[in-house]
C-alpha angles and dihedrals in degrees: 000000000000091000089054090049091050092050091049093050093047093050094046093048091048091052092050093044092054091051094047091047089054092049091049089072089069099031094141092060095054120113113234134176136202114251094179136329110325090348116112139185126196137192086256091062094052095042092049090050091050089052092049094047093052093047093049095047090048087060097036110022093177094053127099126225123218107196133176095234107028106027111016096145096054114121128215116269134196093267132050120320123180116208111208138191101180094192116014106191098032093164090053091050093050091052095044091248104149101228111098136104150167119267123196128169130179123214120189121187090350093305123117103236109163137021128185126179116184115199099213103195093046094033091227121150124210114190137172136182123197107266091001102088132242122283141192112205091325097319119112113243128216131183120248123275095222112141104168118078093216090060094046128108111205131193126212144176122225120229092243098155098051116041091190088070090063092080094063092034103054097059086052091051092050093049095047094044091050095048102042140054091254151324127236129196111186099164103239115088095194091059091043090057090046086054091054090050092049092050095246091114122037092208147347137205138183129173096228136009135171123235095258090050092063115013098099094035092055091062094044091056096045096044089050090056101265137116134245120189141146120258093277090058094253115141110250133212128203099304143115099288149124113263139211115180126179149153086270099244092071095041099098091046091051091050091050091053095044097048098042110120 
């Protein structure tokens, strides 16, 4: 079944990516609205999610689709649930900044089975199947082998929606920036996690993510040999949670830096 789920996710993501790429040529004419402070939704987000939903339900009519824009409050059932971010990095997309993608994960019986992240501007597909490894356009991905913090490149996400979270975040940023070779904030968590899986980043953290932000990326990281936990070190599933992802060997060090008072 996982092969069928993977095929469905890849096909749906590709269809949405093609649509988003076409709309990017007229991005300054796109209507977009404010969902909350510094958080936007456009007609492209909702249309992409509709495309994805139709494609997934054609393949799995009895499934349910949890999507950021159209069905964010849906809960996981006993059957198949697809978890969809139709346009991860909406703000980037709306400004013509080429770092955004489509993220689709499949959960069956409460188990994360498949994850696909489609980098739209570069037309690169990252895919993982539980127990089957993580792949980038047919090439097996492995996390980095970096062990020394001073050689590490770490990704992060700013708490842009909730300014109250800046107080706990800023000390984390200072400690990590001081101890590593650099920090990067690209603005699309699904692609950040793909970068961890591909070994381009040695780790990533964000104080709070939604299920659709990280569901596919969690499987990419784990199937590439890395770890993904909350700040207590407990393995996380696709939920509303803080996230620390790494190449595995640096994970305990990252947790120690991020949880120091």
